[in-house]
C-alpha positions as CSV (number, residue, x, y, z in Angstrom):
1,M,8.6,46.7,-49.4
2,S,9.3,49.5,-51.9
3,E,12.9,50.6,-52.7
4,F,12.2,54.0,-51.1
5,V,12.3,53.3,-47.4
6,V,10.1,55.5,-45.2
7,E,11.6,55.7,-41.8
8,T,8.5,57.3,-40.3
9,L,5.6,59.2,-41.8
10,E,6.3,62.1,-39.6
11,K,9.9,62.5,-40.8
12,T,8.6,62.5,-44.4
13,L,6.1,65.2,-43.6
14,E,8.7,67.3,-41.9
15,T,11.1,66.9,-44.9
16,F,8.6,67.9,-47.6
17,I,6.0,70.1,-46.1
18,P,6.8,73.8,-45.3
19,D,6.8,74.7,-41.6
20,A,4.0,77.2,-42.1
21,E,1.7,74.3,-43.2
22,L,3.1,71.4,-41.2
23,K,1.5,72.3,-37.9
24,E,-2.0,72.3,-39.5
25,V,-1.3,69.1,-41.4
26,K,-0.3,67.4,-38.2
27,R,-3.4,68.7,-36.4
28,I,-5.6,67.2,-39.1
29,L,-3.8,63.9,-39.1
30,Y,-3.1,63.5,-35.3
31,G,-5.6,65.7,-33.5
32,K,-4.4,68.2,-30.8
33,E,-0.7,68.8,-30.6
34,L,1.0,66.7,-27.8
35,K,3.7,68.0,-25.6
36,K,7.0,66.1,-25.9
37,L,8.0,64.3,-22.8
38,I,11.2,65.7,-21.3
39,L,13.5,62.7,-20.8
40,P,16.8,62.7,-18.9
41,Q,19.9,63.1,-21.1
42,K,21.3,59.8,-19.8
43,V,18.1,58.1,-21.1
44,V,18.5,59.7,-24.6
45,E,22.2,58.6,-24.6
46,A,21.3,55.1,-23.5
47,A,18.8,54.7,-26.4
48,Q,21.4,55.9,-28.9
49,E,24.1,53.5,-27.5
50,R,21.7,50.6,-27.6
51,E,20.5,51.6,-31.1
52,F,16.7,52.0,-30.7
53,D,14.3,54.8,-31.5
54,L,13.1,56.6,-28.3
55,Q,10.1,58.9,-28.3
56,G,8.0,60.4,-25.5
57,Y,4.7,62.3,-25.4
58,V,2.2,63.7,-22.9
59,F,-1.6,63.3,-23.1
60,E,-3.1,65.9,-20.8
61,A,-6.6,66.1,-19.3
62,A,-8.3,69.3,-18.0
63,P,-7.9,70.0,-14.3
64,E,-10.9,69.0,-12.2
65,Q,-12.2,70.2,-8.8
66,L,-13.0,66.9,-7.2
67,R,-10.5,64.5,-8.8
68,T,-6.7,64.7,-8.8
69,P,-4.9,63.8,-12.1
70,R,-4.5,60.0,-12.6
71,I,-1.1,60.0,-14.3
72,V,0.3,56.8,-15.7
73,R,3.3,56.2,-17.9
74,V,3.0,53.4,-20.5
75,G,5.9,52.0,-22.5
76,L,5.5,50.3,-25.9
77,I,8.5,48.2,-27.1
78,Q,9.0,47.1,-30.7
79,N,12.0,45.0,-31.9
80,K,13.5,42.8,-34.5
81,I,14.5,39.2,-33.8
82,I,18.1,38.9,-32.9
83,L,19.4,35.6,-34.3
84,P,18.6,33.7,-37.5
85,T,15.4,31.7,-37.4
86,D,17.3,28.4,-37.7
87,A,19.4,29.1,-34.6
88,P,18.8,26.9,-31.5
89,V,15.5,27.7,-29.9
90,L,16.8,28.5,-26.4
91,N,19.5,30.7,-27.9
92,Q,16.9,32.7,-29.8
93,I,14.7,33.2,-26.7
94,T,17.7,34.1,-24.5
95,A,18.9,36.7,-27.1
96,L,15.5,38.3,-27.2
97,H,15.3,38.4,-23.4
98,K,18.6,40.2,-23.3
99,R,17.6,42.7,-26.0
100,V,14.3,43.5,-24.5
101,S,15.8,43.8,-21.0
102,E,18.1,46.5,-22.3
103,I,15.1,48.5,-23.6
104,V,13.1,47.9,-20.4
105,E,15.9,49.3,-18.3
106,V,15.6,52.5,-20.3
107,A,11.8,52.4,-19.9
108,A,12.4,52.2,-16.1
109,F,14.7,55.3,-16.3
110,C,11.8,57.0,-18.0
111,G,9.4,56.3,-15.2
112,V,7.3,53.8,-17.1
113,N,4.6,52.1,-15.0
114,I,3.2,49.6,-17.5
115,V,5.3,48.1,-20.4
116,C,3.9,46.0,-23.2
117,F,5.9,43.9,-25.7
118,Q,4.9,42.9,-29.2
119,E,2.9,39.8,-30.1
120,A,4.8,36.5,-29.6
121,W,7.9,38.5,-28.7
122,T,10.1,35.6,-27.8
123,M,10.2,34.0,-31.2
124,P,10.1,34.6,-35.0
125,F,6.6,35.1,-36.3
126,A,6.6,31.6,-37.7
127,F,2.9,31.0,-37.9
128,C,3.0,32.0,-41.6
129,T,5.1,28.9,-42.4
130,R,2.4,26.5,-41.2
131,E,5.2,24.2,-39.9
132,K,5.0,22.7,-36.5
133,E,8.7,22.1,-35.7
134,P,10.7,23.8,-34.3
135,W,8.2,26.5,-33.7
136,T,6.1,24.7,-31.1
137,E,9.2,24.4,-29.0
138,F,9.0,28.1,-28.3
139,A,5.7,27.5,-26.4
140,E,5.8,27.7,-22.6
141,S,3.6,27.9,-19.5
142,A,1.9,31.3,-19.1
143,E,1.9,30.9,-15.3
144,D,5.5,29.8,-14.6
145,G,7.4,29.4,-17.8
146,F,10.9,30.7,-18.6
147,T,9.7,34.0,-20.0
148,T,7.1,34.7,-17.3
149,R,9.8,34.2,-14.6
150,F,12.0,36.5,-16.6
151,C,9.2,39.1,-16.7
152,Q,8.5,38.7,-12.9
153,E,12.1,39.6,-12.2
154,L,11.8,42.7,-14.4
155,A,8.5,43.7,-12.8
156,K,9.9,43.5,-9.2
157,K,13.2,45.2,-10.1
158,Y,11.6,48.2,-11.8
159,N,8.2,48.3,-10.0
160,M,6.6,48.0,-13.4
161,V,3.5,46.0,-14.7
162,V,4.7,43.8,-17.6
163,V,2.4,42.7,-20.5
164,S,4.2,39.7,-22.2
165,P,2.6,38.2,-25.3
166,I,3.9,34.6,-25.8
167,L,3.1,31.3,-27.4
168,E,1.5,29.4,-24.5
169,R,1.5,25.7,-23.9
170,D,-1.4,24.7,-21.6
171,E,-0.1,21.4,-20.1
172,I,-3.2,21.0,-17.9
173,H,-5.4,20.7,-21.0
174,G,-3.3,18.3,-23.1
175,G,-0.6,20.7,-24.1
176,T,-2.9,22.9,-26.1
177,L,-1.2,25.9,-27.7
178,W,-2.5,29.4,-27.4
179,N,-1.5,32.9,-28.6
180,T,-1.5,34.5,-25.1
181,A,-0.6,37.7,-23.3
182,V,0.6,37.3,-19.8
183,V,0.1,40.2,-17.3
184,V,2.6,40.4,-14.4
185,S,1.9,43.0,-11.7
186,N,4.5,45.5,-10.5
187,T,5.0,43.3,-7.4
188,G,6.1,40.4,-9.6
189,Q,3.0,38.3,-9.2
190,F,1.2,36.6,-12.1
191,L,-1.9,38.7,-12.5
192,G,-3.7,37.0,-15.4
193,K,-3.6,36.1,-19.0
194,S,-5.5,37.0,-22.1
195,R,-5.8,34.6,-25.0
196,K,-6.2,35.6,-28.6
197,N,-9.9,35.2,-28.9
198,H,-12.6,37.0,-30.9
199,I,-14.9,37.2,-27.9
200,P,-13.1,38.4,-24.7
201,R,-13.4,36.5,-21.5
202,V,-14.1,38.3,-18.2
203,G,-10.7,37.2,-17.0
204,D,-9.0,39.3,-19.6
205,F,-9.6,42.5,-17.7
206,N,-6.8,43.2,-15.2
207,E,-6.9,45.7,-12.4
208,T,-3.4,47.0,-11.6
209,Q,-2.0,49.6,-9.3
210,F,-1.9,51.9,-12.3
211,G,-5.4,51.4,-13.7
212,R,-7.6,48.8,-15.4
213,I,-5.9,47.3,-18.5
214,A,-6.9,44.8,-21.2
215,V,-5.0,43.1,-24.0
216,N,-6.5,42.8,-27.4
217,I,-4.0,40.6,-29.3
218,C,-3.3,41.4,-33.0
219,Y,-6.2,40.3,-35.2
220,G,-8.6,41.3,-32.5
221,R,-8.1,45.0,-33.5
222,H,-10.1,44.3,-36.7
223,H,-13.2,43.5,-34.6
224,P,-14.9,46.6,-33.1
225,L,-16.9,44.4,-30.7
226,N,-13.7,43.0,-29.3
227,W,-12.5,46.5,-28.2
228,F,-16.0,47.3,-27.1
229,M,-16.3,44.3,-24.7
230,Y,-13.0,45.2,-23.1
231,S,-14.2,48.7,-22.6
232,I,-17.7,47.7,-21.3
233,N,-15.9,45.7,-18.6
234,G,-14.1,48.8,-17.5
235,A,-10.7,48.8,-19.3
236,E,-9.1,52.2,-19.2
237,I,-6.1,51.3,-21.4
238,I,-6.3,48.6,-24.1
239,F,-3.0,47.2,-25.4
240,N,-2.9,45.7,-28.9
241,P,0.4,43.7,-29.3
242,S,0.7,42.8,-33.0
243,A,2.8,41.3,-35.7
244,T,1.7,42.6,-39.1
245,V,3.3,43.4,-42.4
246,G,2.9,46.3,-44.8
247,A,1.4,44.5,-47.7
248,V,-1.4,43.1,-45.5
249,S,-2.4,45.9,-43.2
250,E,-0.4,49.1,-43.1
251,P,-3.2,51.4,-44.5
252,M,-5.4,50.2,-41.7
253,W,-2.8,50.3,-38.9
254,S,-3.0,54.0,-38.1
255,V,-6.8,54.0,-38.0
256,E,-8.0,50.9,-36.1
257,A,-6.6,51.5,-32.6
258,R,-7.3,55.2,-32.8
259,N,-11.0,54.5,-33.8
260,A,-11.3,52.1,-30.9
261,A,-10.0,54.8,-28.5
262,I,-12.6,57.3,-29.7
263,A,-15.5,54.9,-29.8
264,N,-14.8,53.4,-26.3
265,H,-13.6,56.5,-24.4
266,C,-10.3,54.9,-23.4
267,F,-6.6,54.9,-24.3
268,T,-5.3,52.3,-26.8
269,C,-1.7,51.2,-27.4
270,A,-0.8,49.6,-30.7
271,I,2.5,47.7,-30.8
272,N,4.0,46.1,-33.9
273,R,7.2,44.2,-34.4
274,V,9.8,45.4,-36.9
275,G,12.1,43.9,-39.5
276,T,12.0,41.1,-42.1
277,E,12.3,37.5,-40.9
278,Y,13.8,34.9,-43.2
279,F,12.9,31.2,-43.0
280,K,15.0,28.4,-44.4
281,N,12.1,26.5,-45.8
282,E,9.9,28.1,-48.5
283,F,6.2,28.5,-47.8
284,T,3.2,29.8,-49.7
285,S,0.6,32.3,-48.5
286,G,-2.4,30.7,-50.2
287,N,-2.7,33.5,-52.7
288,G,-1.5,31.8,-55.8
289,K,1.9,33.4,-55.7
290,K,5.2,31.6,-55.7
291,A,6.7,30.1,-52.5
292,H,8.9,32.5,-50.6
293,H,11.1,32.7,-47.5
294,E,9.7,35.8,-46.0
295,F,6.3,36.8,-44.7
296,G,7.0,40.5,-45.5
297,H,8.3,43.6,-43.7
298,F,7.0,44.2,-40.2
299,Y,6.7,47.9,-40.2
300,G,6.7,48.8,-36.5
301,S,5.0,52.3,-36.2
302,S,3.8,51.6,-32.7
303,Y,1.7,54.5,-31.3
304,V,-0.7,55.5,-28.5
305,A,-4.2,56.9,-29.1
306,A,-6.4,58.9,-26.7
307,P,-10.2,59.0,-26.4
308,D,-10.3,62.6,-27.7
309,G,-9.0,61.5,-31.1
310,S,-5.4,62.6,-30.5
311,R,-2.6,60.2,-31.1
312,S,1.2,60.1,-30.8
313,P,3.4,59.9,-33.9
314,G,4.5,56.4,-34.6
315,L,7.9,54.8,-33.8
316,S,10.3,53.9,-36.6
317,R,9.2,51.6,-39.4
318,T,12.6,50.0,-39.6
319,H,14.3,50.1,-36.2
320,D,13.7,48.8,-32.6
321,G,12.0,51.4,-30.5
322,L,10.5,52.5,-27.1
323,L,7.5,54.8,-27.0
324,V,6.8,56.4,-23.6
325,A,3.5,58.1,-23.1
326,E,2.4,59.9,-20.0
327,I,-1.3,59.8,-19.9
328,D,-3.9,61.2,-17.5
329,L,-6.7,58.6,-17.2
330,N,-9.2,61.4,-16.2
331,L,-9.3,62.2,-19.9
332,N,-11.5,59.0,-20.4
333,R,-14.4,60.3,-18.4
334,Q,-14.0,63.8,-19.6
335,T,-14.3,62.7,-23.2
336,A,-17.2,60.4,-22.3
337,D,-19.0,63.3,-20.7
338,K,-18.5,65.4,-23.9
339,W,-19.5,62.9,-26.5
340,N,-21.7,60.4,-24.6
341,F,-21.2,57.5,-27.0
342,K,-21.9,54.9,-24.3
343,M,-24.8,56.8,-22.8
344,T,-26.5,57.2,-26.3
345,G,-25.7,53.6,-27.3
346,R,-28.7,51.3,-27.5
347,Y,-27.1,48.1,-26.3
348,D,-30.3,46.3,-25.5
349,M,-31.5,46.8,-29.1
350,Y,-28.1,45.8,-30.5
351,A,-28.1,42.7,-28.3
352,D,-31.6,41.7,-29.4
353,E,-30.8,42.2,-33.1
354,L,-27.5,40.3,-32.9
355,T,-29.2,37.4,-31.1
356,K,-31.7,37.2,-33.9
357,A,-28.9,37.4,-36.6
358,T,-27.1,34.4,-35.1
359,Q,-30.2,32.1,-35.5
360,N,-30.4,29.7,-38.4
361,D,-33.7,31.0,-39.5
362,F,-32.6,34.7,-39.6
363,K,-33.8,36.8,-42.4
364,P,-32.3,40.3,-43.0
365,N,-34.8,43.1,-42.7
366,I,-34.7,44.4,-46.2
367,I,-37.6,46.3,-47.7
368,K,-38.1,46.2,-51.5
369,E,-40.6,47.9,-53.6
């Protein structure tokens, strides 16, 4: 991370670009200007007291004659870990539960219907260390583990769908570990789970009271076909809970989820953790550099993108945050009718060519003089 700390790209633009030009610059960068969501004063004060960034935006669709607006409010939560990475495991989990519940309460005051947390939100992002202990102790059952029960209580209390990405231990299949997102319905019922997987499974698409949602965990955002398969199965909102650092991916971050929203005629929600996590034991990154205690700075910047190419500004790069977006799902079909990407796609041809490309005797179709 450089010595000059950028809190958000938007604040930097507002500081250095004259007002006369700023509106046009933002249009070029973010698409059509979004209305700010008017939030109650008590909500703004609560966010200030609890020290997290709070932003709200409205994604509107055009009025229709035969369909009423399909309004949904989504909440994206990004946060730092609370305790040192060598603190007792249960203490770390409990501290994160407490912190996130504080933010979820504010999300409820904002009228959020679906809330999504960051990847592996109940633990440090310790996969970079390549150690087994104590990190495997953070794993728990997706169906009835400590964190799922916690989320079920939140869901029932606030009438809110909760997307909870955790480290899962599947005891039925030999204690196998998975990077998993659990979906709890607003009634508090376990609705399903989505495992980090390059090829989505049909079970990863969840119908909720507030629309059809999918969860494309972290690395899956680099795979256009991952987003596509969720969309082709009917997802209207695709959440992308992540944990990624500036040196690795920040130039790509603002592009990938937005591209997916455009290409698949749906809303996408990109969530990234924030802060720098220190590990007692040094580790290497396989890049020839010296061993270190940190993976890098998790830059937050969570945002929502719409199928028409518009997107919200990002949350803070350095602080916990809650982004609330009021979206009209009618915009999905309206944009599809305008651009017709799915109608003009030649999926049978792509499928045939991809099938050929996966065969051992495949030869690229290259013409040379």
